[in-house]
DOLUMBA-654851 format. One record per atom (N, C-alpha, C): residue number from 1; residue in one letter; atom name; x, y, z. Coordinates in steps of 0.1 Angstrom, whole numbers, padded with zeros to 4 digits. Layout:
<lomis>
<lomi><n>NUM</n><res>A</res><atom>CA</atom><u>X</u><v>Y</v><w>Z</w></lomi>
...
</lomis>
This chain:
<lomis>
<lomi><n>1</n><res>M</res><atom>N</atom><u>-1486</u><v>1017</v><w>-0786</w></lomi>
<lomi><n>1</n><res>M</res><atom>CA</atom><u>-1470</u><v>1011</v><w>-0791</w></lomi>
<lomi><n>1</n><res>M</res><atom>C</atom><u>-1467</u><v>1035</v><w>-0795</w></lomi>
<lomi><n>2</n><res>Y</res><atom>N</atom><u>-1455</u><v>1036</v><w>-0798</w></lomi>
<lomi><n>2</n><res>Y</res><atom>CA</atom><u>-1450</u><v>1043</v><w>-0801</w></lomi>
<lomi><n>2</n><res>Y</res><atom>C</atom><u>-1453</u><v>1052</v><w>-0817</w></lomi>
<lomi><n>3</n><res>V</res><atom>N</atom><u>-1447</u><v>1060</v><w>-0816</w></lomi>
<lomi><n>3</n><res>V</res><atom>CA</atom><u>-1454</u><v>1060</v><w>-0837</w></lomi>
<lomi><n>3</n><res>V</res><atom>C</atom><u>-1443</u><v>1071</v><w>-0842</w></lomi>
<lomi><n>4</n><res>I</res><atom>N</atom><u>-1443</u><v>1072</v><w>-0852</w></lomi>
<lomi><n>4</n><res>I</res><atom>CA</atom><u>-1439</u><v>1083</v><w>-0853</w></lomi>
<lomi><n>4</n><res>I</res><atom>C</atom><u>-1445</u><v>1088</v><w>-0871</w></lomi>
<lomi><n>5</n><res>V</res><atom>N</atom><u>-1457</u><v>1097</v><w>-0870</w></lomi>
<lomi><n>5</n><res>V</res><atom>CA</atom><u>-1455</u><v>1102</v><w>-0886</w></lomi>
<lomi><n>5</n><res>V</res><atom>C</atom><u>-1449</u><v>1112</v><w>-0895</w></lomi>
<lomi><n>6</n><res>V</res><atom>N</atom><u>-1449</u><v>1108</v><w>-0903</w></lomi>
<lomi><n>6</n><res>V</res><atom>CA</atom><u>-1444</u><v>1120</v><w>-0918</w></lomi>
<lomi><n>6</n><res>V</res><atom>C</atom><u>-1457</u><v>1125</v><w>-0929</w></lomi>
<lomi><n>7</n><res>Y</res><atom>N</atom><u>-1455</u><v>1131</v><w>-0930</w></lomi>
<lomi><n>7</n><res>Y</res><atom>CA</atom><u>-1467</u><v>1128</v><w>-0945</w></lomi>
<lomi><n>7</n><res>Y</res><atom>C</atom><u>-1468</u><v>1142</v><w>-0953</w></lomi>
<lomi><n>8</n><res>D</res><atom>N</atom><u>-1466</u><v>1144</v><w>-0972</w></lomi>
<lomi><n>8</n><res>D</res><atom>CA</atom><u>-1469</u><v>1152</v><w>-0981</w></lomi>
<lomi><n>8</n><res>D</res><atom>C</atom><u>-1470</u><v>1156</v><w>-0986</w></lomi>
<lomi><n>9</n><res>A</res><atom>N</atom><u>-1482</u><v>1164</v><w>-0984</w></lomi>
<lomi><n>9</n><res>A</res><atom>CA</atom><u>-1501</u><v>1160</v><w>-0989</w></lomi>
<lomi><n>9</n><res>A</res><atom>C</atom><u>-1499</u><v>1177</v><w>-0998</w></lomi>
<lomi><n>10</n><res>A</res><atom>N</atom><u>-1508</u><v>1172</v><w>-1003</w></lomi>
<lomi><n>10</n><res>A</res><atom>CA</atom><u>-1517</u><v>1186</v><w>-1012</w></lomi>
<lomi><n>10</n><res>A</res><atom>C</atom><u>-1518</u><v>1198</v><w>-0995</w></lomi>
<lomi><n>11</n><res>P</res><atom>N</atom><u>-1515</u><v>1206</v><w>-1008</w></lomi>
<lomi><n>11</n><res>P</res><atom>CA</atom><u>-1524</u><v>1226</v><w>-0987</w></lomi>
<lomi><n>11</n><res>P</res><atom>C</atom><u>-1537</u><v>1221</v><w>-0986</w></lomi>
<lomi><n>12</n><res>A</res><atom>N</atom><u>-1545</u><v>1220</v><w>-0993</w></lomi>
<lomi><n>12</n><res>A</res><atom>CA</atom><u>-1557</u><v>1219</v><w>-0989</w></lomi>
<lomi><n>12</n><res>A</res><atom>C</atom><u>-1555</u><v>1199</v><w>-0973</w></lomi>
<lomi><n>13</n><res>R</res><atom>N</atom><u>-1553</u><v>1192</v><w>-0980</w></lomi>
<lomi><n>13</n><res>R</res><atom>CA</atom><u>-1552</u><v>1181</v><w>-0975</w></lomi>
<lomi><n>13</n><res>R</res><atom>C</atom><u>-1542</u><v>1182</v><w>-0959</w></lomi>
<lomi><n>14</n><res>G</res><atom>N</atom><u>-1527</u><v>1188</v><w>-0960</w></lomi>
<lomi><n>14</n><res>G</res><atom>CA</atom><u>-1522</u><v>1190</v><w>-0953</w></lomi>
<lomi><n>14</n><res>G</res><atom>C</atom><u>-1523</u><v>1194</v><w>-0940</w></lomi>
<lomi><n>15</n><res>A</res><atom>N</atom><u>-1528</u><v>1208</v><w>-0943</w></lomi>
<lomi><n>15</n><res>A</res><atom>CA</atom><u>-1539</u><v>1214</v><w>-0934</w></lomi>
<lomi><n>15</n><res>A</res><atom>C</atom><u>-1550</u><v>1205</v><w>-0921</w></lomi>
<lomi><n>16</n><res>K</res><atom>N</atom><u>-1552</u><v>1201</v><w>-0930</w></lomi>
<lomi><n>16</n><res>K</res><atom>CA</atom><u>-1564</u><v>1192</v><w>-0917</w></lomi>
<lomi><n>16</n><res>K</res><atom>C</atom><u>-1558</u><v>1177</v><w>-0916</w></lomi>
<lomi><n>17</n><res>L</res><atom>N</atom><u>-1546</u><v>1176</v><w>-0921</w></lomi>
<lomi><n>17</n><res>L</res><atom>CA</atom><u>-1535</u><v>1164</v><w>-0918</w></lomi>
<lomi><n>17</n><res>L</res><atom>C</atom><u>-1528</u><v>1170</v><w>-0905</w></lomi>
<lomi><n>18</n><res>L</res><atom>N</atom><u>-1527</u><v>1178</v><w>-0902</w></lomi>
<lomi><n>18</n><res>L</res><atom>CA</atom><u>-1523</u><v>1186</v><w>-0897</w></lomi>
<lomi><n>18</n><res>L</res><atom>C</atom><u>-1531</u><v>1188</v><w>-0883</w></lomi>
<lomi><n>19</n><res>K</res><atom>N</atom><u>-1547</u><v>1198</v><w>-0883</w></lomi>
<lomi><n>19</n><res>K</res><atom>CA</atom><u>-1554</u><v>1193</v><w>-0872</w></lomi>
<lomi><n>19</n><res>K</res><atom>C</atom><u>-1560</u><v>1182</v><w>-0872</w></lomi>
<lomi><n>20</n><res>F</res><atom>N</atom><u>-1554</u><v>1167</v><w>-0876</w></lomi>
<lomi><n>20</n><res>F</res><atom>CA</atom><u>-1564</u><v>1166</v><w>-0870</w></lomi>
<lomi><n>20</n><res>F</res><atom>C</atom><u>-1552</u><v>1154</v><w>-0863</w></lomi>
<lomi><n>21</n><res>L</res><atom>N</atom><u>-1535</u><v>1149</v><w>-0865</w></lomi>
<lomi><n>21</n><res>L</res><atom>CA</atom><u>-1529</u><v>1144</v><w>-0862</w></lomi>
<lomi><n>21</n><res>L</res><atom>C</atom><u>-1521</u><v>1151</v><w>-0848</w></lomi>
<lomi><n>22</n><res>R</res><atom>N</atom><u>-1527</u><v>1171</v><w>-0844</w></lomi>
<lomi><n>22</n><res>R</res><atom>CA</atom><u>-1520</u><v>1174</v><w>-0833</w></lomi>
<lomi><n>22</n><res>R</res><atom>C</atom><u>-1536</u><v>1171</v><w>-0822</w></lomi>
<lomi><n>23</n><res>K</res><atom>N</atom><u>-1543</u><v>1167</v><w>-0824</w></lomi>
<lomi><n>23</n><res>K</res><atom>CA</atom><u>-1553</u><v>1160</v><w>-0815</w></lomi>
<lomi><n>23</n><res>K</res><atom>C</atom><u>-1547</u><v>1146</v><w>-0808</w></lomi>
<lomi><n>24</n><res>H</res><atom>N</atom><u>-1540</u><v>1139</v><w>-0814</w></lomi>
<lomi><n>24</n><res>H</res><atom>CA</atom><u>-1538</u><v>1131</v><w>-0814</w></lomi>
<lomi><n>24</n><res>H</res><atom>C</atom><u>-1522</u><v>1126</v><w>-0806</w></lomi>
<lomi><n>25</n><res>L</res><atom>N</atom><u>-1509</u><v>1129</v><w>-0814</w></lomi>
<lomi><n>25</n><res>L</res><atom>CA</atom><u>-1496</u><v>1134</v><w>-0812</w></lomi>
<lomi><n>25</n><res>L</res><atom>C</atom><u>-1488</u><v>1144</v><w>-0811</w></lomi>
<lomi><n>26</n><res>T</res><atom>N</atom><u>-1477</u><v>1145</v><w>-0810</w></lomi>
<lomi><n>26</n><res>T</res><atom>CA</atom><u>-1472</u><v>1160</v><w>-0803</w></lomi>
<lomi><n>26</n><res>T</res><atom>C</atom><u>-1467</u><v>1163</v><w>-0815</w></lomi>
<lomi><n>27</n><res>W</res><atom>N</atom><u>-1471</u><v>1174</v><w>-0825</w></lomi>
<lomi><n>27</n><res>W</res><atom>CA</atom><u>-1461</u><v>1186</v><w>-0830</w></lomi>
<lomi><n>27</n><res>W</res><atom>C</atom><u>-1445</u><v>1185</v><w>-0831</w></lomi>
<lomi><n>28</n><res>V</res><atom>N</atom><u>-1438</u><v>1180</v><w>-0841</w></lomi>
<lomi><n>28</n><res>V</res><atom>CA</atom><u>-1421</u><v>1170</v><w>-0836</w></lomi>
<lomi><n>28</n><res>V</res><atom>C</atom><u>-1413</u><v>1189</v><w>-0844</w></lomi>
<lomi><n>29</n><res>Q</res><atom>N</atom><u>-1422</u><v>1186</v><w>-0859</w></lomi>
<lomi><n>29</n><res>Q</res><atom>CA</atom><u>-1418</u><v>1204</v><w>-0868</w></lomi>
<lomi><n>29</n><res>Q</res><atom>C</atom><u>-1424</u><v>1199</v><w>-0881</w></lomi>
<lomi><n>30</n><res>N</res><atom>N</atom><u>-1421</u><v>1206</v><w>-0894</w></lomi>
<lomi><n>30</n><res>N</res><atom>CA</atom><u>-1434</u><v>1207</v><w>-0907</w></lomi>
<lomi><n>30</n><res>N</res><atom>C</atom><u>-1434</u><v>1189</v><w>-0905</w></lomi>
<lomi><n>31</n><res>S</res><atom>N</atom><u>-1442</u><v>1182</v><w>-0907</w></lomi>
<lomi><n>31</n><res>S</res><atom>CA</atom><u>-1453</u><v>1177</v><w>-0915</w></lomi>
<lomi><n>31</n><res>S</res><atom>C</atom><u>-1448</u><v>1166</v><w>-0903</w></lomi>
<lomi><n>32</n><res>V</res><atom>N</atom><u>-1442</u><v>1158</v><w>-0894</w></lomi>
<lomi><n>32</n><res>V</res><atom>CA</atom><u>-1437</u><v>1152</v><w>-0882</w></lomi>
<lomi><n>32</n><res>V</res><atom>C</atom><u>-1439</u><v>1154</v><w>-0867</w></lomi>
<lomi><n>33</n><res>F</res><atom>N</atom><u>-1454</u><v>1140</v><w>-0872</w></lomi>
<lomi><n>33</n><res>F</res><atom>CA</atom><u>-1459</u><v>1138</v><w>-0855</w></lomi>
<lomi><n>33</n><res>F</res><atom>C</atom><u>-1451</u><v>1129</v><w>-0845</w></lomi>
<lomi><n>34</n><res>E</res><atom>N</atom><u>-1452</u><v>1125</v><w>-0837</w></lomi>
<lomi><n>34</n><res>E</res><atom>CA</atom><u>-1450</u><v>1114</v><w>-0832</w></lomi>
<lomi><n>34</n><res>E</res><atom>C</atom><u>-1454</u><v>1111</v><w>-0817</w></lomi>
<lomi><n>35</n><res>G</res><atom>N</atom><u>-1458</u><v>1102</v><w>-0811</w></lomi>
<lomi><n>35</n><res>G</res><atom>CA</atom><u>-1460</u><v>1098</v><w>-0794</w></lomi>
<lomi><n>35</n><res>G</res><atom>C</atom><u>-1465</u><v>1085</v><w>-0794</w></lomi>
<lomi><n>36</n><res>E</res><atom>N</atom><u>-1469</u><v>1084</v><w>-0780</w></lomi>
<lomi><n>36</n><res>E</res><atom>CA</atom><u>-1476</u><v>1073</v><w>-0779</w></lomi>
<lomi><n>36</n><res>E</res><atom>C</atom><u>-1489</u><v>1070</v><w>-0779</w></lomi>
<lomi><n>37</n><res>L</res><atom>N</atom><u>-1497</u><v>1053</v><w>-0788</w></lomi>
<lomi><n>37</n><res>L</res><atom>CA</atom><u>-1514</u><v>1055</v><w>-0791</w></lomi>
<lomi><n>37</n><res>L</res><atom>C</atom><u>-1510</u><v>1040</v><w>-0785</w></lomi>
<lomi><n>38</n><res>T</res><atom>N</atom><u>-1526</u><v>1033</v><w>-0783</w></lomi>
<lomi><n>38</n><res>T</res><atom>CA</atom><u>-1526</u><v>1026</v><w>-0782</w></lomi>
<lomi><n>38</n><res>T</res><atom>C</atom><u>-1530</u><v>1018</v><w>-0798</w></lomi>
<lomi><n>39</n><res>S</res><atom>N</atom><u>-1536</u><v>1001</v><w>-0791</w></lomi>
<lomi><n>39</n><res>S</res><atom>CA</atom><u>-1536</u><v>1000</v><w>-0805</w></lomi>
<lomi><n>39</n><res>S</res><atom>C</atom><u>-1548</u><v>1004</v><w>-0811</w></lomi>
<lomi><n>40</n><res>S</res><atom>N</atom><u>-1557</u><v>1006</v><w>-0808</w></lomi>
<lomi><n>40</n><res>S</res><atom>CA</atom><u>-1573</u><v>1013</v><w>-0808</w></lomi>
<lomi><n>40</n><res>S</res><atom>C</atom><u>-1573</u><v>1025</v><w>-0813</w></lomi>
<lomi><n>41</n><res>Q</res><atom>N</atom><u>-1565</u><v>1037</v><w>-0810</w></lomi>
<lomi><n>41</n><res>Q</res><atom>CA</atom><u>-1563</u><v>1047</v><w>-0815</w></lomi>
<lomi><n>41</n><res>Q</res><atom>C</atom><u>-1553</u><v>1047</v><w>-0823</w></lomi>
<lomi><n>42</n><res>F</res><atom>N</atom><u>-1536</u><v>1044</v><w>-0826</w></lomi>
<lomi><n>42</n><res>F</res><atom>CA</atom><u>-1537</u><v>1041</v><w>-0837</w></lomi>
<lomi><n>42</n><res>F</res><atom>C</atom><u>-1545</u><v>1036</v><w>-0852</w></lomi>
<lomi><n>43</n><res>F</res><atom>N</atom><u>-1555</u><v>1028</v><w>-0846</w></lomi>
<lomi><n>43</n><res>F</res><atom>CA</atom><u>-1560</u><v>1022</v><w>-0859</w></lomi>
<lomi><n>43</n><res>F</res><atom>C</atom><u>-1575</u><v>1028</v><w>-0859</w></lomi>
<lomi><n>44</n><res>T</res><atom>N</atom><u>-1579</u><v>1046</v><w>-0855</w></lomi>
<lomi><n>44</n><res>T</res><atom>CA</atom><u>-1578</u><v>1052</v><w>-0853</w></lomi>
<lomi><n>44</n><res>T</res><atom>C</atom><u>-1578</u><v>1068</v><w>-0863</w></lomi>
<lomi><n>45</n><res>V</res><atom>N</atom><u>-1561</u><v>1068</v><w>-0860</w></lomi>
<lomi><n>45</n><res>V</res><atom>CA</atom><u>-1555</u><v>1073</v><w>-0871</w></lomi>
<lomi><n>45</n><res>V</res><atom>C</atom><u>-1553</u><v>1069</v><w>-0884</w></lomi>
<lomi><n>46</n><res>E</res><atom>N</atom><u>-1549</u><v>1059</v><w>-0881</w></lomi>
<lomi><n>46</n><res>E</res><atom>CA</atom><u>-1547</u><v>1050</v><w>-0898</w></lomi>
<lomi><n>46</n><res>E</res><atom>C</atom><u>-1564</u><v>1050</v><w>-0903</w></lomi>
<lomi><n>47</n><res>A</res><atom>N</atom><u>-1575</u><v>1047</v><w>-0897</w></lomi>
<lomi><n>47</n><res>A</res><atom>CA</atom><u>-1586</u><v>1052</v><w>-0912</w></lomi>
<lomi><n>47</n><res>A</res><atom>C</atom><u>-1591</u><v>1066</v><w>-0918</w></lomi>
<lomi><n>48</n><res>T</res><atom>N</atom><u>-1582</u><v>1076</v><w>-0902</w></lomi>
<lomi><n>48</n><res>T</res><atom>CA</atom><u>-1588</u><v>1085</v><w>-0903</w></lomi>
<lomi><n>48</n><res>T</res><atom>C</atom><u>-1578</u><v>1096</v><w>-0912</w></lomi>
<lomi><n>49</n><res>I</res><atom>N</atom><u>-1569</u><v>1089</v><w>-0917</w></lomi>
<lomi><n>49</n><res>I</res><atom>CA</atom><u>-1555</u><v>1096</v><w>-0929</w></lomi>
<lomi><n>49</n><res>I</res><atom>C</atom><u>-1560</u><v>1089</v><w>-0940</w></lomi>
<lomi><n>50</n><res>Y</res><atom>N</atom><u>-1570</u><v>1081</v><w>-0940</w></lomi>
<lomi><n>50</n><res>Y</res><atom>CA</atom><u>-1573</u><v>1071</v><w>-0954</w></lomi>
<lomi><n>50</n><res>Y</res><atom>C</atom><u>-1585</u><v>1081</v><w>-0955</w></lomi>
<lomi><n>51</n><res>D</res><atom>N</atom><u>-1591</u><v>1082</v><w>-0950</w></lomi>
<lomi><n>51</n><res>D</res><atom>CA</atom><u>-1600</u><v>1095</v><w>-0956</w></lomi>
<lomi><n>51</n><res>D</res><atom>C</atom><u>-1596</u><v>1110</v><w>-0957</w></lomi>
<lomi><n>52</n><res>I</res><atom>N</atom><u>-1586</u><v>1113</v><w>-0957</w></lomi>
<lomi><n>52</n><res>I</res><atom>CA</atom><u>-1583</u><v>1128</v><w>-0957</w></lomi>
<lomi><n>52</n><res>I</res><atom>C</atom><u>-1566</u><v>1128</v><w>-0964</w></lomi>
<lomi><n>53</n><res>I</res><atom>N</atom><u>-1566</u><v>1116</v><w>-0973</w></lomi>
<lomi><n>53</n><res>I</res><atom>CA</atom><u>-1555</u><v>1121</v><w>-0981</w></lomi>
<lomi><n>53</n><res>I</res><atom>C</atom><u>-1560</u><v>1116</v><w>-0996</w></lomi>
<lomi><n>54</n><res>N</res><atom>N</atom><u>-1552</u><v>1117</v><w>-1010</w></lomi>
<lomi><n>54</n><res>N</res><atom>CA</atom><u>-1563</u><v>1111</v><w>-1021</w></lomi>
<lomi><n>54</n><res>N</res><atom>C</atom><u>-1546</u><v>1102</v><w>-1018</w></lomi>
<lomi><n>55</n><res>E</res><atom>N</atom><u>-1557</u><v>1092</v><w>-1016</w></lomi>
<lomi><n>55</n><res>E</res><atom>CA</atom><u>-1536</u><v>1078</v><w>-1022</w></lomi>
<lomi><n>55</n><res>E</res><atom>C</atom><u>-1533</u><v>1082</v><w>-1040</w></lomi>
<lomi><n>56</n><res>D</res><atom>N</atom><u>-1533</u><v>1092</v><w>-1049</w></lomi>
<lomi><n>56</n><res>D</res><atom>CA</atom><u>-1528</u><v>1090</v><w>-1063</w></lomi>
<lomi><n>56</n><res>D</res><atom>C</atom><u>-1517</u><v>1104</v><w>-1058</w></lomi>
<lomi><n>57</n><res>E</res><atom>N</atom><u>-1517</u><v>1111</v><w>-1047</w></lomi>
<lomi><n>57</n><res>E</res><atom>CA</atom><u>-1507</u><v>1123</v><w>-1043</w></lomi>
<lomi><n>57</n><res>E</res><atom>C</atom><u>-1501</u><v>1130</v><w>-1032</w></lomi>
<lomi><n>58</n><res>D</res><atom>N</atom><u>-1509</u><v>1116</v><w>-1026</w></lomi>
<lomi><n>58</n><res>D</res><atom>CA</atom><u>-1500</u><v>1126</v><w>-1010</w></lomi>
<lomi><n>58</n><res>D</res><atom>C</atom><u>-1495</u><v>1108</v><w>-1008</w></lomi>
<lomi><n>59</n><res>S</res><atom>N</atom><u>-1488</u><v>1116</v><w>-0992</w></lomi>
<lomi><n>59</n><res>S</res><atom>CA</atom><u>-1477</u><v>1103</v><w>-0993</w></lomi>
<lomi><n>59</n><res>S</res><atom>C</atom><u>-1480</u><v>1107</v><w>-0977</w></lomi>
<lomi><n>60</n><res>V</res><atom>N</atom><u>-1477</u><v>1096</v><w>-0967</w></lomi>
<lomi><n>60</n><res>V</res><atom>CA</atom><u>-1476</u><v>1096</v><w>-0956</w></lomi>
<lomi><n>60</n><res>V</res><atom>C</atom><u>-1470</u><v>1084</v><w>-0949</w></lomi>
<lomi><n>61</n><res>I</res><atom>N</atom><u>-1461</u><v>1083</v><w>-0939</w></lomi>
<lomi><n>61</n><res>I</res><atom>CA</atom><u>-1456</u><v>1073</v><w>-0933</w></lomi>
<lomi><n>61</n><res>I</res><atom>C</atom><u>-1450</u><v>1070</v><w>-0927</w></lomi>
<lomi><n>62</n><res>C</res><atom>N</atom><u>-1459</u><v>1065</v><w>-0910</w></lomi>
<lomi><n>62</n><res>C</res><atom>CA</atom><u>-1460</u><v>1056</v><w>-0900</w></lomi>
<lomi><n>62</n><res>C</res><atom>C</atom><u>-1449</u><v>1044</v><w>-0899</w></lomi>
<lomi><n>63</n><res>Y</res><atom>N</atom><u>-1447</u><v>1053</v><w>-0887</w></lomi>
<lomi><n>63</n><res>Y</res><atom>CA</atom><u>-1434</u><v>1041</v><w>-0882</w></lomi>
<lomi><n>63</n><res>Y</res><atom>C</atom><u>-1439</u><v>1037</v><w>-0869</w></lomi>
<lomi><n>64</n><res>T</res><atom>N</atom><u>-1438</u><v>1026</v><w>-0866</w></lomi>
<lomi><n>64</n><res>T</res><atom>CA</atom><u>-1443</u><v>1027</v><w>-0854</w></lomi>
<lomi><n>64</n><res>T</res><atom>C</atom><u>-1429</u><v>1014</v><w>-0845</w></lomi>
<lomi><n>65</n><res>F</res><atom>N</atom><u>-1430</u><v>1020</v><w>-0835</w></lomi>
<lomi><n>65</n><res>F</res><atom>CA</atom><u>-1421</u><v>1013</v><w>-0821</w></lomi>
<lomi><n>65</n><res>F</res><atom>C</atom><u>-1429</u><v>1001</v><w>-0808</w></lomi>
<lomi><n>66</n><res>G</res><atom>N</atom><u>-1425</u><v>0987</v><w>-0805</w></lomi>
<lomi><n>66</n><res>G</res><atom>CA</atom><u>-1434</u><v>0986</v><w>-0796</w></lomi>
<lomi><n>66</n><res>G</res><atom>C</atom><u>-1429</u><v>0997</v><w>-0780</w></lomi>
<lomi><n>67</n><res>S</res><atom>N</atom><u>-1425</u><v>1001</v><w>-0785</w></lomi>
<lomi><n>67</n><res>S</res><atom>CA</atom><u>-1419</u><v>1013</v><w>-0772</w></lomi>
<lomi><n>67</n><res>S</res><atom>C</atom><u>-1416</u><v>1023</v><w>-0777</w></lomi>
<lomi><n>68</n><res>K</res><atom>N</atom><u>-1412</u><v>1034</v><w>-0765</w></lomi>
<lomi><n>68</n><res>K</res><atom>CA</atom><u>-1405</u><v>1044</v><w>-0765</w></lomi>
<lomi><n>68</n><res>K</res><atom>C</atom><u>-1391</u><v>1037</v><w>-0768</w></lomi>
<lomi><n>69</n><res>M</res><atom>N</atom><u>-1390</u><v>1037</v><w>-0755</w></lomi>
<lomi><n>69</n><res>M</res><atom>CA</atom><u>-1378</u><v>1023</v><w>-0743</w></lomi>
<lomi><n>69</n><res>M</res><atom>C</atom><u>-1370</u><v>1018</v><w>-0762</w></lomi>
<lomi><n>70</n><res>Y</res><atom>N</atom><u>-1372</u><v>1013</v><w>-0773</w></lomi>
<lomi><n>70</n><res>Y</res><atom>CA</atom><u>-1363</u><v>1010</v><w>-0788</w></lomi>
<lomi><n>70</n><res>Y</res><atom>C</atom><u>-1359</u><v>1020</v><w>-0795</w></lomi>
<lomi><n>71</n><res>S</res><atom>N</atom><u>-1362</u><v>1030</v><w>-0792</w></lomi>
<lomi><n>71</n><res>S</res><atom>CA</atom><u>-1358</u><v>1045</v><w>-0801</w></lomi>
<lomi><n>71</n><res>S</res><atom>C</atom><u>-1350</u><v>1050</v><w>-0797</w></lomi>
<lomi><n>72</n><res>D</res><atom>N</atom><u>-1335</u><v>1057</v><w>-0806</w></lomi>
<lomi><n>72</n><res>D</res><atom>CA</atom><u>-1332</u><v>1066</v><w>-0805</w></lomi>
<lomi><n>72</n><res>D</res><atom>C</atom><u>-1337</u><v>1080</v><w>-0810</w></lomi>
<lomi><n>73</n><res>R</res><atom>N</atom><u>-1332</u><v>1091</v><w>-0804</w></lomi>
<lomi><n>73</n><res>R</res><atom>CA</atom><u>-1338</u><v>1106</v><w>-0809</w></lomi>
<lomi><n>73</n><res>R</res><atom>C</atom><u>-1326</u><v>1110</v><w>-0807</w></lomi>
<lomi><n>74</n><res>M</res><atom>N</atom><u>-1321</u><v>1116</v><w>-0819</w></lomi>
<lomi><n>74</n><res>M</res><atom>CA</atom><u>-1313</u><v>1127</v><w>-0813</w></lomi>
<lomi><n>74</n><res>M</res><atom>C</atom><u>-1314</u><v>1139</v><w>-0826</w></lomi>
<lomi><n>75</n><res>I</res><atom>N</atom><u>-1313</u><v>1152</v><w>-0824</w></lomi>
<lomi><n>75</n><res>I</res><atom>CA</atom><u>-1312</u><v>1169</v><w>-0832</w></lomi>
<lomi><n>75</n><res>I</res><atom>C</atom><u>-1305</u><v>1173</v><w>-0831</w></lomi>
<lomi><n>76</n><res>F</res><atom>N</atom><u>-1302</u><v>1174</v><w>-0849</w></lomi>
<lomi><n>76</n><res>F</res><atom>CA</atom><u>-1288</u><v>1179</v><w>-0847</w></lomi>
<lomi><n>76</n><res>F</res><atom>C</atom><u>-1300</u><v>1190</v><w>-0850</w></lomi>
<lomi><n>77</n><res>G</res><atom>N</atom><u>-1288</u><v>1204</v><w>-0849</w></lomi>
<lomi><n>77</n><res>G</res><atom>CA</atom><u>-1293</u><v>1222</v><w>-0852</w></lomi>
<lomi><n>77</n><res>G</res><atom>C</atom><u>-1307</u><v>1224</v><w>-0846</w></lomi>
<lomi><n>78</n><res>I</res><atom>N</atom><u>-1313</u><v>1228</v><w>-0837</w></lomi>
<lomi><n>78</n><res>I</res><atom>CA</atom><u>-1328</u><v>1238</v><w>-0835</w></lomi>
<lomi><n>78</n><res>I</res><atom>C</atom><u>-1336</u><v>1229</v><w>-0835</w></lomi>
<lomi><n>79</n><res>E</res><atom>N</atom><u>-1343</u><v>1228</v><w>-0824</w></lomi>
<lomi><n>79</n><res>E</res><atom>CA</atom><u>-1358</u><v>1216</v><w>-0817</w></lomi>
<lomi><n>79</n><res>E</res><atom>C</atom><u>-1362</u><v>1229</v><w>-0820</w></lomi>
<lomi><n>80</n><res>K</res><atom>N</atom><u>-1371</u><v>1219</v><w>-0834</w></lomi>
<lomi><n>80</n><res>K</res><atom>CA</atom><u>-1385</u><v>1232</v><w>-0837</w></lomi>
<lomi><n>80</n><res>K</res><atom>C</atom><u>-1395</u><v>1232</v><w>-0824</w></lomi>
<lomi><n>81</n><res>N</res><atom>N</atom><u>-1397</u><v>1215</v><w>-0823</w></lomi>
<lomi><n>81</n><res>N</res><atom>CA</atom><u>-1409</u><v>1223</v><w>-0813</w></lomi>
<lomi><n>81</n><res>N</res><atom>C</atom><u>-1405</u><v>1210</v><w>-0798</w></lomi>
<lomi><n>82</n><res>S</res><atom>N</atom><u>-1404</u><v>1214</v><w>-0790</w></lomi>
<lomi><n>82</n><res>S</res><atom>CA</atom><u>-1401</u><v>1207</v><w>-0780</w></lomi>
<lomi><n>82</n><res>S</res><atom>C</atom><u>-1407</u><v>1194</v><w>-0771</w></lomi>
<lomi><n>83</n><res>T</res><atom>N</atom><u>-1407</u><v>1185</v><w>-0773</w></lomi>
<lomi><n>83</n><res>T</res><atom>CA</atom><u>-1417</u><v>1174</v><w>-0769</w></lomi>
<lomi><n>83</n><res>T</res><atom>C</atom><u>-1418</u><v>1173</v><w>-0752</w></lomi>
<lomi><n>84</n><res>D</res><atom>N</atom><u>-1406</u><v>1180</v><w>-0743</w></lomi>
<lomi><n>84</n><res>D</res><atom>CA</atom><u>-1413</u><v>1175</v><w>-0727</w></lomi>
<lomi><n>84</n><res>D</res><atom>C</atom><u>-1426</u><v>1178</v><w>-0728</w></lomi>
<lomi><n>85</n><res>T</res><atom>N</atom><u>-1426</u><v>1170</v><w>-0721</w></lomi>
<lomi><n>85</n><res>T</res><atom>CA</atom><u>-1441</u><v>1167</v><w>-0713</w></lomi>
<lomi><n>85</n><res>T</res><atom>C</atom><u>-1443</u><v>1174</v><w>-0696</w></lomi>
<lomi><n>86</n><res>F</res><atom>N</atom><u>-1428</u><v>1178</v><w>-0689</w></lomi>
<lomi><n>86</n><res>F</res><atom>CA</atom><u>-1432</u><v>1187</v><w>-0677</w></lomi>
<lomi><n>86</n><res>F</res><atom>C</atom><u>-1434</u><v>1195</v><w>-0678</w></lomi>
<lomi><n>87</n><res>I</res><atom>N</atom><u>-1441</u><v>1203</v><w>-0668</w></lomi>
<lomi><n>87</n><res>I</res><atom>CA</atom><u>-1453</u><v>1216</v><w>-0664</w></lomi>
<lomi><n>87</n><res>I</res><atom>C</atom><u>-1449</u><v>1221</v><w>-0652</w></lomi>
</lomis>
């Protein structure tokens, strides 16, 4: 599945989310990540997010798509981090 994660968290928890999500998804820009995950990988990401955040103070939104093929991405202005996988 293709996943987009957007979060707004207190600085200490935000730093933990950033560090964790960089291991699983591609950083797109401040507090935004995207990428392909299996169902089990998504379950791990979801469970860890719940472990990191304070549900009374922080907000995390996960958008899931069956495939990247069904999503469209438009960039206005500068691109903060290229998601190209070309090496």
